[in-house]
Biopython code that builds the backbone (N, CA, C, O; Angstrom):
import numpy as np
from Bio.PDB.StructureBuilder import StructureBuilder

atoms = [
    (1, "GLN", "N", (3.776, 7.677, -14.529)),
    (1, "GLN", "CA", (3.522, 8.717, -13.490)),
    (1, "GLN", "C", (2.710, 7.692, -12.379)),
    (1, "GLN", "O", (2.266, 6.570, -12.622)),
    (2, "VAL", "N", (2.652, 8.601, -10.808)),
    (2, "VAL", "CA", (2.377, 7.529, -10.071)),
    (2, "VAL", "C", (1.047, 8.034, -8.955)),
    (2, "VAL", "O", (1.232, 7.917, -7.744)),
    (3, "GLN", "N", (0.343, 8.331, -9.241)),
    (3, "GLN", "CA", (-0.727, 8.876, -8.513)),
    (3, "GLN", "C", (-1.155, 8.509, -7.665)),
    (3, "GLN", "O", (-2.153, 7.807, -7.825)),
    (4, "PRO", "N", (-0.593, 8.793, -6.069)),
    (4, "PRO", "CA", (-1.151, 8.330, -4.971)),
    (4, "PRO", "C", (-2.311, 8.335, -4.292)),
    (4, "PRO", "O", (-2.690, 9.451, -4.647)),
    (5, "VAL", "N", (-3.581, 7.749, -3.243)),
    (5, "VAL", "CA", (-4.517, 7.791, -2.943)),
    (5, "VAL", "C", (-4.292, 7.623, -1.347)),
    (5, "VAL", "O", (-4.003, 6.627, -0.684)),
    (6, "GLU", "N", (-4.518, 8.880, -1.002)),
    (6, "GLU", "CA", (-4.700, 8.179, 0.844)),
    (6, "GLU", "C", (-6.181, 7.768, 0.995)),
    (6, "GLU", "O", (-7.176, 7.994, 0.307)),
    (7, "SER", "N", (-5.901, 6.841, 2.544)),
    (7, "SER", "CA", (-6.912, 6.257, 3.131)),
    (7, "SER", "C", (-6.701, 6.110, 4.925)),
    (7, "SER", "O", (-5.628, 6.443, 5.427)),
    (8, "GLY", "N", (-7.672, 5.662, 5.649)),
    (8, "GLY", "CA", (-7.625, 5.148, 6.209)),
    (8, "GLY", "C", (-7.619, 6.516, 7.705)),
    (8, "GLY", "O", (-7.463, 6.064, 8.839)),
    (9, "GLY", "N", (-7.762, 7.791, 7.565)),
    (9, "GLY", "CA", (-8.085, 8.876, 7.986)),
    (9, "GLY", "C", (-9.587, 8.430, 9.325)),
    (9, "GLY", "O", (-10.449, 7.557, 9.430)),
    (10, "GLY", "N", (-9.254, 9.343, 9.904)),
    (10, "GLY", "CA", (-10.367, 9.607, 11.009)),
    (10, "GLY", "C", (-10.325, 9.697, 12.105)),
    (10, "GLY", "O", (-9.338, 9.426, 12.790)),
    (11, "LEU", "N", (-11.873, 10.282, 12.691)),
    (11, "LEU", "CA", (-11.229, 10.374, 14.441)),
    (11, "LEU", "C", (-11.080, 9.580, 15.121)),
    (11, "LEU", "O", (-11.862, 8.641, 14.971)),
    (12, "VAL", "N", (-10.247, 9.474, 16.019)),
    (12, "VAL", "CA", (-10.194, 8.371, 17.007)),
    (12, "VAL", "C", (-9.337, 9.399, 18.136)),
    (12, "VAL", "O", (-8.654, 10.418, 18.041)),
    (13, "GLN", "N", (-9.920, 8.267, 19.529)),
    (13, "GLN", "CA", (-9.168, 8.702, 21.273)),
    (13, "GLN", "C", (-8.272, 8.953, 20.845)),
    (13, "GLN", "O", (-7.794, 8.857, 19.715)),
    (14, "ALA", "N", (-7.723, 9.572, 22.427)),
    (14, "ALA", "CA", (-6.079, 9.858, 22.370)),
    (14, "ALA", "C", (-5.386, 8.196, 23.025)),
    (14, "ALA", "O", (-5.844, 7.705, 24.057)),
    (15, "GLY", "N", (-4.675, 7.771, 22.518)),
    (15, "GLY", "CA", (-4.184, 6.577, 22.927)),
    (15, "GLY", "C", (-4.396, 5.579, 21.995)),
    (15, "GLY", "O", (-3.704, 4.562, 21.947)),
    (16, "GLY", "N", (-5.582, 5.885, 21.041)),
    (16, "GLY", "CA", (-6.103, 5.194, 20.308)),
    (16, "GLY", "C", (-5.089, 5.014, 19.009)),
    (16, "GLY", "O", (-4.103, 5.704, 18.752)),
    (17, "SER", "N", (-5.681, 3.751, 18.173)),
    (17, "SER", "CA", (-4.470, 3.922, 16.858)),
    (17, "SER", "C", (-5.317, 3.709, 15.781)),
    (17, "SER", "O", (-6.509, 3.405, 15.800)),
    (18, "LEU", "N", (-4.285, 3.976, 14.466)),
    (18, "LEU", "CA", (-4.895, 4.176, 13.165)),
    (18, "LEU", "C", (-3.904, 3.583, 12.187)),
    (18, "LEU", "O", (-2.747, 3.363, 12.546)),
    (19, "ARG", "N", (-4.383, 3.280, 10.789)),
    (19, "ARG", "CA", (-3.252, 2.975, 9.901)),
    (19, "ARG", "C", (-3.935, 3.578, 8.684)),
    (19, "ARG", "O", (-5.043, 3.382, 8.184)),
    (20, "LEU", "N", (-2.852, 4.426, 8.347)),
    (20, "LEU", "CA", (-3.141, 4.761, 6.800)),
    (20, "LEU", "C", (-2.385, 4.293, 5.685)),
    (20, "LEU", "O", (-1.179, 4.054, 5.749)),
    (21, "SER", "N", (-3.014, 4.175, 4.767)),
    (21, "SER", "CA", (-2.758, 3.210, 3.257)),
    (21, "SER", "C", (-2.446, 4.434, 2.384)),
    (21, "SER", "O", (-3.077, 5.480, 2.533)),
    (22, "CYS", "N", (-0.988, 4.235, 1.021)),
    (22, "CYS", "CA", (-1.269, 5.060, 0.059)),
    (22, "CYS", "C", (-1.196, 4.365, -0.640)),
    (22, "CYS", "O", (-0.063, 3.885, -0.662)),
    (23, "LEU", "N", (-2.025, 3.848, -1.537)),
    (23, "LEU", "CA", (-1.844, 3.218, -2.770)),
    (23, "LEU", "C", (-1.661, 4.588, -4.050)),
    (23, "LEU", "O", (-2.269, 5.632, -4.285)),
    (24, "ALA", "N", (-0.292, 3.759, -4.740)),
    (24, "ALA", "CA", (-0.191, 3.936, -5.669)),
    (24, "ALA", "C", (-0.789, 3.495, -7.365)),
    (24, "ALA", "O", (-0.517, 2.377, -7.801)),
    (25, "SER", "N", (-1.402, 4.245, -8.004)),
    (25, "SER", "CA", (-1.341, 3.511, -9.649)),
    (25, "SER", "C", (-0.405, 2.923, -10.225)),
    (25, "SER", "O", (-0.882, 2.091, -10.997)),
    (26, "GLY", "N", (0.673, 2.930, -10.243)),
    (26, "GLY", "CA", (1.730, 2.056, -10.823)),
    (26, "GLY", "C", (2.150, 1.553, -9.970)),
    (26, "GLY", "O", (1.673, 1.497, -8.836)),
    (27, "SER", "N", (3.496, 0.919, -10.512)),
    (27, "SER", "CA", (4.701, 0.242, -9.225)),
    (27, "SER", "C", (5.651, 1.550, -8.571)),
    (27, "SER", "O", (6.063, 2.665, -8.887)),
    (28, "ILE", "N", (5.679, 0.595, -7.463)),
    (28, "ILE", "CA", (6.464, 1.980, -6.897)),
    (28, "ILE", "C", (7.553, 0.850, -6.367)),
    (28, "ILE", "O", (7.835, 1.121, -5.199)),
    (29, "GLY", "N", (8.258, -0.321, -6.829)),
    (29, "GLY", "CA", (9.495, -1.038, -6.378)),
    (29, "GLY", "C", (10.598, -0.562, -6.240)),
    (29, "GLY", "O", (11.523, -0.757, -5.452)),
    (30, "SER", "N", (10.381, 0.264, -7.304)),
    (30, "SER", "CA", (11.873, 1.001, -7.842)),
    (30, "SER", "C", (12.072, 2.322, -7.021)),
    (30, "SER", "O", (13.104, 2.667, -6.447)),
    (31, "ILE", "N", (11.144, 2.842, -7.067)),
    (31, "ILE", "CA", (11.190, 3.757, -5.846)),
    (31, "ILE", "C", (11.546, 4.366, -4.522)),
    (31, "ILE", "O", (10.711, 4.285, -3.621)),
    (32, "ASN", "N", (12.460, 4.846, -4.348)),
    (32, "ASN", "CA", (12.996, 5.522, -2.980)),
    (32, "ASN", "C", (12.625, 6.348, -2.117)),
    (32, "ASN", "O", (12.710, 6.115, -0.911)),
    (33, "ASN", "N", (12.066, 7.652, -2.708)),
    (33, "ASN", "CA", (11.472, 8.652, -2.274)),
    (33, "ASN", "C", (10.259, 8.316, -2.248)),
    (33, "ASN", "O", (9.567, 8.340, -3.266)),
    (34, "MET", "N", (9.672, 7.835, -0.718)),
    (34, "MET", "CA", (8.733, 7.473, -0.567)),
    (34, "MET", "C", (8.734, 7.809, 1.263)),
    (34, "MET", "O", (9.572, 7.422, 2.078)),
    (35, "GLY", "N", (7.195, 8.854, 1.574)),
    (35, "GLY", "CA", (6.663, 9.551, 2.926)),
    (35, "GLY", "C", (5.974, 9.737, 3.296)),
    (35, "GLY", "O", (5.120, 9.806, 2.412)),
    (36, "TRP", "N", (5.506, 9.957, 4.323)),
    (36, "TRP", "CA", (4.124, 10.159, 4.971)),
    (36, "TRP", "C", (4.594, 12.186, 5.788)),
    (36, "TRP", "O", (5.271, 12.405, 6.793)),
    (37, "TYR", "N", (4.127, 12.914, 5.149)),
    (37, "TYR", "CA", (4.001, 14.152, 5.354)),
    (37, "TYR", "C", (2.807, 14.386, 6.529)),
    (37, "TYR", "O", (2.131, 13.399, 6.821)),
    (38, "ARG", "N", (2.473, 15.933, 7.352)),
    (38, "ARG", "CA", (1.181, 16.229, 7.750)),
    (38, "ARG", "C", (1.318, 17.633, 7.487)),
    (38, "ARG", "O", (2.318, 18.060, 6.911)),
    (39, "GLN", "N", (0.247, 18.493, 7.923)),
    (39, "GLN", "CA", (0.090, 19.832, 7.533)),
    (39, "GLN", "C", (-0.792, 20.163, 8.554)),
    (39, "GLN", "O", (-1.402, 19.165, 8.938)),
    (40, "VAL", "N", (-1.113, 21.251, 9.181)),
    (40, "VAL", "CA", (-2.120, 21.812, 10.498)),
    (40, "VAL", "C", (-2.536, 23.067, 10.013)),
    (40, "VAL", "O", (-1.535, 23.767, 10.163)),
    (41, "PRO", "N", (-3.474, 23.805, 9.491)),
    (41, "PRO", "CA", (-3.727, 24.789, 8.977)),
    (41, "PRO", "C", (-2.806, 25.757, 9.664)),
    (41, "PRO", "O", (-2.285, 25.618, 10.771)),
    (42, "GLY", "N", (-2.674, 26.914, 8.697)),
    (42, "GLY", "CA", (-1.145, 27.821, 9.099)),
    (42, "GLY", "C", (0.057, 27.551, 9.445)),
    (42, "GLY", "O", (0.919, 28.263, 9.961)),
    (43, "LYS", "N", (0.065, 25.996, 8.985)),
    (43, "LYS", "CA", (1.604, 25.730, 9.749)),
    (43, "LYS", "C", (2.167, 24.985, 8.085)),
    (43, "LYS", "O", (1.534, 24.654, 7.082)),
    (44, "GLN", "N", (3.620, 24.951, 8.435)),
    (44, "GLN", "CA", (4.372, 24.488, 7.030)),
    (44, "GLN", "C", (3.883, 22.691, 7.245)),
    (44, "GLN", "O", (3.655, 22.011, 8.246)),
    (45, "ARG", "N", (3.875, 22.436, 5.938)),
    (45, "ARG", "CA", (3.433, 21.299, 5.800)),
    (45, "ARG", "C", (5.463, 20.134, 6.545)),
    (45, "ARG", "O", (6.646, 20.308, 6.252)),
    (46, "GLU", "N", (4.777, 19.159, 7.460)),
    (46, "GLU", "CA", (6.081, 18.611, 7.673)),
    (46, "GLU", "C", (6.525, 17.031, 7.822)),
    (46, "GLU", "O", (5.701, 16.177, 8.147)),
    (47, "LEU", "N", (7.592, 16.794, 7.614)),
    (47, "LEU", "CA", (7.580, 15.225, 7.965)),
    (47, "LEU", "C", (7.324, 14.678, 8.673)),
    (47, "LEU", "O", (7.894, 14.618, 9.762)),
    (48, "VAL", "N", (6.385, 14.078, 8.338)),
    (48, "VAL", "CA", (6.556, 12.076, 9.392)),
    (48, "VAL", "C", (7.352, 11.148, 9.367)),
    (48, "VAL", "O", (8.217, 11.089, 10.241)),
    (49, "ALA", "N", (7.280, 10.274, 8.457)),
    (49, "ALA", "CA", (8.596, 9.546, 8.579)),
    (49, "ALA", "C", (8.439, 8.707, 6.660)),
    (49, "ALA", "O", (7.370, 8.527, 6.077)),
    (50, "ARG", "N", (9.565, 8.430, 6.219)),
    (50, "ARG", "CA", (10.165, 8.069, 5.282)),
    (50, "ARG", "C", (11.170, 7.167, 4.872)),
    (50, "ARG", "O", (12.025, 6.879, 5.710)),
    (51, "PHE", "N", (11.204, 6.910, 4.299)),
    (51, "PHE", "CA", (12.281, 6.087, 3.899)),
    (51, "PHE", "C", (12.981, 6.645, 3.082)),
    (51, "PHE", "O", (12.595, 7.475, 2.259)),
    (52, "THR", "N", (14.541, 6.071, 3.294)),
    (52, "THR", "CA", (16.003, 7.139, 3.021)),
    (52, "THR", "C", (16.031, 5.709, 1.362)),
    (52, "THR", "O", (15.478, 4.650, 1.064)),
    (53, "SER", "N", (17.141, 6.749, 0.731)),
    (53, "SER", "CA", (17.539, 6.449, -0.229)),
    (53, "SER", "C", (18.492, 5.069, 0.094)),
    (53, "SER", "O", (18.936, 4.363, -0.811)),
    (54, "ALA", "N", (18.771, 4.761, 1.821)),
    (54, "ALA", "CA", (19.467, 3.847, 1.509)),
    (54, "ALA", "C", (18.399, 2.714, 2.280)),
    (54, "ALA", "O", (18.851, 1.968, 3.149)),
    (55, "GLY", "N", (16.955, 2.659, 1.881)),
    (55, "GLY", "CA", (15.974, 1.676, 2.263)),
    (55, "GLY", "C", (16.000, 1.332, 4.110)),
    (55, "GLY", "O", (15.542, 0.278, 4.551)),
    (56, "SER", "N", (16.462, 2.155, 4.799)),
    (56, "SER", "CA", (15.920, 2.415, 6.091)),
    (56, "SER", "C", (15.047, 3.772, 6.209)),
    (56, "SER", "O", (14.898, 4.706, 5.422)),
    (57, "GLU", "N", (14.353, 3.433, 7.927)),
    (57, "GLU", "CA", (13.380, 4.583, 8.086)),
    (57, "GLU", "C", (13.756, 5.169, 8.881)),
    (57, "GLU", "O", (14.399, 4.784, 9.857)),
    (58, "SER", "N", (13.222, 6.849, 8.444)),
    (58, "SER", "CA", (13.954, 7.713, 9.497)),
    (58, "SER", "C", (11.921, 8.552, 9.786)),
    (58, "SER", "O", (10.882, 8.552, 9.126)),
    (59, "TYR", "N", (12.511, 9.291, 11.553)),
    (59, "TYR", "CA", (11.032, 9.576, 11.927)),
    (59, "TYR", "C", (11.559, 10.742, 12.274)),
    (59, "TYR", "O", (12.747, 11.046, 12.380)),
    (60, "ALA", "N", (10.338, 11.554, 12.490)),
    (60, "ALA", "CA", (10.150, 12.870, 13.500)),
    (60, "ALA", "C", (10.490, 12.419, 14.577)),
    (60, "ALA", "O", (10.474, 11.230, 14.896)),
    (61, "ASP", "N", (10.791, 13.231, 15.158)),
    (61, "ASP", "CA", (11.497, 12.826, 16.358)),
    (61, "ASP", "C", (10.345, 12.867, 17.866)),
    (61, "ASP", "O", (10.485, 12.522, 19.040)),
    (62, "SER", "N", (8.980, 13.607, 16.902)),
    (62, "SER", "CA", (7.816, 13.963, 17.852)),
    (62, "SER", "C", (6.397, 12.023, 17.933)),
    (62, "SER", "O", (5.431, 11.679, 18.613)),
    (63, "VAL", "N", (7.326, 11.346, 16.633)),
    (63, "VAL", "CA", (6.470, 10.372, 16.537)),
    (63, "VAL", "C", (7.269, 8.666, 16.560)),
    (63, "VAL", "O", (6.783, 7.536, 16.576)),
    (64, "LYS", "N", (9.125, 9.338, 16.549)),
    (64, "LYS", "CA", (9.926, 7.739, 17.120)),
    (64, "LYS", "C", (8.916, 7.030, 18.535)),
    (64, "LYS", "O", (8.325, 7.433, 19.536)),
    (65, "GLY", "N", (9.173, 5.876, 17.891)),
    (65, "GLY", "CA", (8.369, 4.753, 19.373)),
    (65, "GLY", "C", (6.965, 4.488, 18.821)),
    (65, "GLY", "O", (6.484, 3.356, 18.857)),
    (66, "ARG", "N", (6.343, 5.488, 18.335)),
    (66, "ARG", "CA", (4.288, 5.178, 18.291)),
    (66, "ARG", "C", (4.027, 4.817, 16.914)),
    (66, "ARG", "O", (3.303, 3.915, 16.493)),
    (67, "PHE", "N", (4.925, 5.900, 16.089)),
    (67, "PHE", "CA", (4.575, 5.402, 14.319)),
    (67, "PHE", "C", (5.092, 4.460, 13.762)),
    (67, "PHE", "O", (6.033, 4.102, 14.470)),
    (68, "ALA", "N", (4.994, 3.675, 12.642)),
    (68, "ALA", "CA", (5.843, 3.013, 11.764)),
    (68, "ALA", "C", (5.253, 3.018, 10.279)),
    (68, "ALA", "O", (4.126, 3.102, 9.789)),
    (69, "ILE", "N", (6.609, 2.882, 9.781)),
    (69, "ILE", "CA", (6.642, 3.255, 7.551)),
    (69, "ILE", "C", (6.546, 2.208, 7.269)),
    (69, "ILE", "O", (7.511, 1.523, 7.607)),
    (70, "SER", "N", (5.383, 1.458, 6.509)),
    (70, "SER", "CA", (5.791, 0.228, 5.495)),
    (70, "SER", "C", (5.690, 0.013, 4.544)),
    (70, "SER", "O", (5.150, 1.062, 4.194)),
    (71, "ARG", "N", (5.808, -0.916, 3.123)),
    (71, "ARG", "CA", (5.655, -0.657, 2.455)),
    (71, "ARG", "C", (5.545, -2.141, 1.510)),
    (71, "ARG", "O", (6.380, -3.034, 1.361)),
    (72, "ASP", "N", (4.315, -2.005, 1.019)),
    (72, "ASP", "CA", (4.058, -3.254, 0.109)),
    (72, "ASP", "C", (4.386, -3.310, -1.485)),
    (72, "ASP", "O", (3.545, -2.988, -2.326)),
    (73, "ASN", "N", (5.534, -3.697, -1.769)),
    (73, "ASN", "CA", (5.636, -2.974, -3.235)),
    (73, "ASN", "C", (4.786, -4.445, -4.373)),
    (73, "ASN", "O", (4.774, -4.227, -5.585)),
    (74, "ALA", "N", (4.288, -5.524, -3.962)),
    (74, "ALA", "CA", (3.479, -6.177, -4.400)),
    (74, "ALA", "C", (2.089, -5.309, -5.017)),
    (74, "ALA", "O", (1.515, -5.262, -6.105)),
    (75, "LYS", "N", (1.933, -4.757, -3.871)),
    (75, "LYS", "CA", (0.319, -3.553, -3.288)),
    (75, "LYS", "C", (0.421, -2.512, -3.890)),
    (75, "LYS", "O", (-0.529, -1.766, -4.124)),
    (76, "ASN", "N", (1.604, -2.312, -4.231)),
    (76, "ASN", "CA", (2.050, -0.817, -4.719)),
    (76, "ASN", "C", (1.458, 0.076, -4.007)),
    (76, "ASN", "O", (0.716, 0.991, -4.367)),
    (77, "CYS", "N", (2.088, -0.453, -2.189)),
    (77, "CYS", "CA", (1.378, 0.191, -1.259)),
    (77, "CYS", "C", (1.897, 0.763, 0.100)),
    (77, "CYS", "O", (2.418, 0.002, 0.915)),
    (78, "MET", "N", (1.783, 1.847, 0.303)),
    (78, "MET", "CA", (2.773, 1.639, 1.228)),
    (78, "MET", "C", (1.533, 2.532, 2.578)),
    (78, "MET", "O", (0.488, 3.153, 2.386)),
    (79, "TYR", "N", (2.083, 2.288, 3.525)),
    (79, "TYR", "CA", (1.842, 1.959, 4.848)),
    (79, "TYR", "C", (1.860, 3.381, 6.566)),
    (79, "TYR", "O", (3.019, 3.778, 6.692)),
    (80, "LEU", "N", (1.298, 3.767, 7.207)),
    (80, "LEU", "CA", (1.584, 4.461, 8.561)),
    (80, "LEU", "C", (0.929, 3.723, 9.310)),
    (80, "LEU", "O", (-0.249, 3.736, 8.952)),
    (81, "GLN", "N", (1.150, 2.884, 10.442)),
    (81, "GLN", "CA", (0.585, 2.637, 11.565)),
    (81, "GLN", "C", (1.025, 3.532, 12.846)),
    (81, "GLN", "O", (2.077, 3.600, 13.483)),
    (82, "MET", "N", (-0.121, 4.135, 12.943)),
    (82, "MET", "CA", (-0.017, 5.110, 14.634)),
    (82, "MET", "C", (-0.847, 4.737, 15.262)),
    (82, "MET", "O", (-2.039, 4.484, 15.090)),
    (83, "ASN", "N", (0.430, 4.672, 16.729)),
    (83, "ASN", "CA", (-0.386, 3.992, 18.067)),
    (83, "ASN", "C", (0.048, 5.043, 18.567)),
    (83, "ASN", "O", (0.620, 5.906, 17.900)),
    (84, "SER", "N", (-0.150, 5.114, 19.734)),
    (84, "SER", "CA", (-0.216, 5.936, 20.920)),
    (84, "SER", "C", (-1.257, 7.498, 20.604)),
    (84, "SER", "O", (-1.339, 8.348, 21.490)),
    (85, "LEU", "N", (-1.968, 7.671, 19.270)),
    (85, "LEU", "CA", (-2.341, 8.576, 19.052)),
    (85, "LEU", "C", (-1.845, 9.595, 20.505)),
    (85, "LEU", "O", (-1.423, 9.312, 21.627)),
    (86, "LYS", "N", (-2.208, 11.096, 19.666)),
    (86, "LYS", "CA", (-2.436, 12.422, 21.025)),
    (86, "LYS", "C", (-2.706, 13.291, 20.376)),
    (86, "LYS", "O", (-2.264, 13.278, 19.227)),
    (87, "PRO", "N", (-3.430, 14.271, 20.755)),
    (87, "PRO", "CA", (-4.454, 15.507, 20.287)),
    (87, "PRO", "C", (-3.691, 16.436, 18.810)),
    (87, "PRO", "O", (-4.131, 16.806, 17.721)),
    (88, "GLU", "N", (-1.849, 16.562, 19.775)),
    (88, "GLU", "CA", (-1.619, 17.108, 18.232)),
    (88, "GLU", "C", (-1.161, 16.334, 17.475)),
    (88, "GLU", "O", (-0.121, 16.814, 17.023)),
    (89, "ASP", "N", (-1.386, 15.266, 17.027)),
    (89, "ASP", "CA", (-1.173, 14.048, 15.923)),
    (89, "ASP", "C", (-2.293, 15.141, 14.979)),
    (89, "ASP", "O", (-1.658, 15.535, 14.001)),
    (90, "THR", "N", (-3.077, 15.464, 14.980)),
    (90, "THR", "CA", (-4.062, 16.151, 14.318)),
    (90, "THR", "C", (-4.309, 17.219, 13.536)),
    (90, "THR", "O", (-4.642, 18.400, 13.633)),
    (91, "ALA", "N", (-3.910, 16.033, 12.353)),
    (91, "ALA", "CA", (-3.510, 17.023, 10.965)),
    (91, "ALA", "C", (-3.984, 15.892, 9.549)),
    (91, "ALA", "O", (-4.420, 14.752, 9.712)),
    (92, "VAL", "N", (-3.756, 16.571, 8.186)),
    (92, "VAL", "CA", (-3.981, 16.365, 7.632)),
    (92, "VAL", "C", (-3.131, 15.459, 6.508)),
    (92, "VAL", "O", (-3.024, 15.917, 5.370)),
    (93, "TYR", "N", (-2.764, 14.674, 6.711)),
    (93, "TYR", "CA", (-1.456, 13.261, 6.130)),
    (93, "TYR", "C", (-1.701, 12.763, 4.741)),
    (93, "TYR", "O", (-2.537, 12.146, 4.081)),
    (94, "TYR", "N", (0.031, 13.640, 4.595)),
    (94, "TYR", "CA", (-0.644, 13.213, 2.758)),
    (94, "TYR", "C", (0.930, 12.158, 2.763)),
    (94, "TYR", "O", (1.944, 12.354, 3.433)),
    (95, "CYS", "N", (0.709, 11.264, 1.969)),
    (95, "CYS", "CA", (1.769, 10.641, 1.585)),
    (95, "CYS", "C", (2.449, 10.718, -0.096)),
    (95, "CYS", "O", (1.789, 10.825, -1.130)),
    (96, "LEU", "N", (3.983, 10.624, 0.030)),
    (96, "LEU", "CA", (4.780, 11.372, -0.982)),
    (96, "LEU", "C", (5.297, 9.422, -1.901)),
    (96, "LEU", "O", (5.654, 8.419, -1.284)),
    (97, "ILE", "N", (5.146, 9.550, -3.246)),
    (97, "ILE", "CA", (5.660, 8.858, -3.472)),
    (97, "ILE", "C", (6.473, 9.741, -4.934)),
    (97, "ILE", "O", (5.941, 10.607, -5.628)),
    (98, "GLY", "N", (8.220, 9.049, -5.111)),
    (98, "GLY", "CA", (8.771, 9.614, -6.284)),
    (98, "GLY", "C", (8.424, 11.263, -5.478)),
    (98, "GLY", "O", (8.597, 11.820, -4.394)),
    (99, "TYR", "N", (7.796, 11.555, -6.927)),
    (99, "TYR", "CA", (7.335, 13.143, -6.963)),
    (99, "TYR", "C", (5.836, 13.477, -7.242)),
    (99, "TYR", "O", (5.355, 14.377, -7.930)),
    (100, "PHE", "N", (5.175, 12.392, -6.433)),
    (100, "PHE", "CA", (3.822, 12.826, -6.788)),
    (100, "PHE", "C", (3.113, 13.226, -5.001)),
    (100, "PHE", "O", (3.796, 13.176, -3.979)),
    (101, "TRP", "N", (1.559, 13.615, -5.059)),
    (101, "TRP", "CA", (1.416, 14.338, -3.587)),
    (101, "TRP", "C", (-0.424, 13.559, -3.642)),
    (101, "TRP", "O", (-1.368, 13.792, -4.396)),
    (102, "GLY", "N", (-0.259, 12.557, -2.412)),
    (102, "GLY", "CA", (-1.836, 12.559, -2.595)),
    (102, "GLY", "C", (-2.531, 13.787, -2.291)),
    (102, "GLY", "O", (-2.117, 14.943, -2.377)),
    (103, "ARG", "N", (-3.939, 13.238, -1.828)),
    (103, "ARG", "CA", (-4.660, 14.676, -1.528)),
    (103, "ARG", "C", (-4.739, 14.579, -0.054)),
    (103, "ARG", "O", (-5.309, 15.479, 0.563)),
    (104, "GLY", "N", (-4.470, 14.054, 0.270)),
    (104, "GLY", "CA", (-4.559, 13.700, 1.522)),
    (104, "GLY", "C", (-5.603, 13.162, 2.198)),
    (104, "GLY", "O", (-6.737, 12.931, 1.779)),
    (105, "THR", "N", (-4.807, 12.844, 4.056)),
    (105, "THR", "CA", (-6.893, 12.216, 4.575)),
    (105, "THR", "C", (-6.680, 12.988, 6.307)),
    (105, "THR", "O", (-5.598, 13.388, 6.735)),
    (106, "GLN", "N", (-7.380, 13.015, 6.712)),
    (106, "GLN", "CA", (-7.788, 13.835, 7.774)),
    (106, "GLN", "C", (-7.971, 12.294, 8.621)),
    (106, "GLN", "O", (-8.601, 11.237, 8.610)),
    (107, "VAL", "N", (-6.443, 13.394, 9.657)),
    (107, "VAL", "CA", (-6.897, 12.447, 11.045)),
    (107, "VAL", "C", (-6.692, 14.001, 12.470)),
    (107, "VAL", "O", (-6.034, 15.026, 12.648)),
    (108, "THR", "N", (-7.963, 13.030, 13.245)),
    (108, "THR", "CA", (-8.386, 14.196, 14.082)),
    (108, "THR", "C", (-8.181, 13.319, 15.450)),
    (108, "THR", "O", (-8.825, 12.279, 15.312)),
    (109, "VAL", "N", (-7.541, 13.354, 16.680)),
    (109, "VAL", "CA", (-7.279, 13.035, 17.720)),
    (109, "VAL", "C", (-8.083, 13.942, 19.089)),
    (109, "VAL", "O", (-8.050, 15.114, 19.464)),
    (110, "SER", "N", (-8.553, 13.108, 19.402)),
    (110, "SER", "CA", (-9.490, 14.152, 20.625)),
    (110, "SER", "C", (-8.924, 13.358, 21.284)),
    (110, "SER", "O", (-8.621, 12.176, 21.119)),
    (111, "SER", "N", (-8.661, 14.717, 22.769)),
    (111, "SER", "CA", (-8.442, 14.368, 24.463)),
    (111, "SER", "C", (-9.126, 13.518, 24.950)),
    (111, "SER", "O", (-9.006, 13.238, 26.143)),
]
sb = StructureBuilder()
sb.init_structure("model")
sb.init_model(0)
sb.init_chain("A")
sb.init_seg("    ")
for serial, (resi, resn, name, xyz) in enumerate(atoms, 1):
    if name == "N":
        sb.init_residue(resn, " ", resi, " ")
    sb.init_atom(name, np.array(xyz, "f"), 0.0, 1.0, " ", f" {name:<3s}", serial, name[0])
structure = sb.get_structure()
């Protein structure tokens, strides 16, 4: 069992950057099903970025070119670098490692 914990959220102005971290309680080296999702009140949780089964990266069209997902297996950590943030990126961001979800971290982008 790998319990993820997100960190790095906060309040940032439009155009700014944030880096989210997702620290797992166990080894992630053998896990391919990993990704970042976000949710706003009243809407379904949506995919932001993930690692594919082939080990490559996949992004939602709305964040392509602005966000980058990465992982450090030695640290049991996954990251989401978010640049050129927009107010519409405001949401609670969740990480998924295997079949385990974190509790989320709030990202608020002011205009």
